[in-house]
Structures are given as structure tokens and as C-alpha cells.
C-alpha positions in Angstrom: -95.1 -55.6 -55.4 -93.8 -58.9 -56.7 -96.3 -61.6 -57.8 -95.2 -65.2 -58.4 -95.8 -66.6 -61.9 -98.0 -69.6 -61.7 -99.4 -72.3 -64.0 -102.6 -74.0 -63.0 -103.9 -77.4 -64.2 -107.0 -79.1 -62.9 -107.9 -82.8 -62.9 -110.6 -85.1 -61.6 -109.2 -84.9 -58.1 -108.3 -81.3 -57.7 -105.7 -78.8 -58.8 -102.0 -78.7 -59.5 -100.2 -75.3 -59.3 -96.7 -74.7 -60.4 -95.3 -71.5 -58.9 -92.0 -69.8 -58.8 -90.5 -68.7 -55.5 -89.7 -65.0 -54.8 -87.2 -63.4 -52.5 -88.2 -64.2 -48.9 -91.0 -66.4 -50.1 -89.6 -69.8 -50.7 -90.6 -73.4 -50.2 -90.9 -73.1 -46.4 -93.3 -70.2 -46.7 -95.5 -72.1 -49.2 -95.5 -75.1 -47.0 -96.6 -73.0 -44.0 -99.5 -71.6 -46.1 -100.7 -75.0 -47.3 -103.4 -75.4 -44.6 -104.7 -72.0 -45.4 -104.8 -72.8 -49.1 -106.7 -76.0 -48.3 -109.3 -73.9 -46.5 -109.5 -71.3 -49.2 -109.7 -73.9 -52.1 -112.0 -76.2 -50.1 -109.5 -79.1 -50.4 -109.2 -82.1 -48.1 -105.4 -81.7 -48.3 -102.7 -79.6 -49.9 -99.1 -80.5 -50.4 -96.2 -78.3 -51.4 -93.1 -79.9 -52.9 -90.0 -78.5 -54.6 -89.9 -78.7 -58.4 -86.2 -78.3 -58.9 -84.2 -75.4 -57.5 -86.7 -72.5 -57.1 -90.1 -73.5 -58.3 -92.7 -75.4 -56.2 -95.6 -77.7 -57.0 -98.8 -77.2 -55.0 -101.2 -80.1 -55.1 -104.7 -79.5 -53.9 -107.0 -82.5 -53.5 -110.8 -82.1 -53.4 -111.9 -85.6 -54.2 -110.0 -88.4 -52.4 -108.2 -90.6 -55.0 -107.9 -93.4 -52.4 -111.7 -93.9 -52.4 -112.0 -93.9 -56.2 -112.2 -97.5 -57.6 -109.4 -98.4 -60.0 -109.5 -100.9 -62.8 -106.8 -102.9 -64.5 -107.6 -104.5 -67.9 -104.7 -106.6 -69.3 -104.2 -105.9 -73.0 -102.1 -109.1 -73.6 -99.2 -107.0 -74.9 -95.9 -107.2 -73.1 -95.2 -104.5 -70.6 -92.6 -101.8 -71.4 -90.8 -102.3 -68.1 -91.2 -105.8 -66.7 -89.1 -104.8 -63.6 -91.9 -102.5 -62.3 -95.4 -103.1 -61.1 -98.0 -100.3 -61.3 -100.0 -100.3 -58.0 -102.4 -97.4 -58.6 -102.4 -93.8 -57.1 -101.4 -92.3 -53.7 -103.4 -89.8 -51.6 -102.4 -87.0 -54.0 -103.3 -89.0 -57.2 -99.7 -89.5 -58.2 -99.0 -92.9 -59.9 -97.4 -95.4 -57.5 -95.2 -98.3 -58.7 -93.1 -101.0 -57.1 -89.8 -102.1 -58.5 -89.4 -105.9 -59.0 -87.1 -107.1 -56.3 -84.7 -110.0 -57.0 -83.1 -111.9 -54.2 -79.8 -113.7 -54.5 -80.1 -117.5 -54.8 
């Protein structure tokens, strides 16, 4: 019996699992199982994304990051990348940013 090797990390919103695929158990099979994992883990949602060729990242969210207030406190120091604005987090608590768009004059 083959068992996938996994690494598990938790955060304030849920869990992040990195797993290796197995023969006949690839990305598509993990994605089909996502709703069952959500039930088993008592998560509001679960996503499965590729993490390069072979491994997958499974993100289970128990606390909705979109309902958590965010705060921005300017430090007065210049930004590292002035061509990008940090907007907050998405529904899976991943950082979201917006590139600065310039238009021709």
C-alpha cells in the first residue's frame, strides 16, 4: 500500500497540506476529494492546487479570512516595491496585491 508523504502547517484560518501525488492518484483525484476533505476537516472550503510537477497544496479554511478585519499602519518608510499595492487576503487567506498600472500619455 502506497501512502503519500505530506507536510501539514496550521494557521489562524485553517490548515495547509503539501502532499506528493502517487501513481493513479494525481491532482484531479485530490480535487475530486476536496469536498469530502472539507466535511471531514469541518472546513468551510478546501482548495487543491498544483505545487509544481507532482506535488499538490491542499488549503482547508475553517475561519473565513474575508470576515476578519484587516489593519494597515503606515510606517513612514519607503515601500520595497512601489509598483505594487497590497490589498489584503483572498478567501483562502493568500496575500493579494495589485500591480501599479501605467497608461500611455
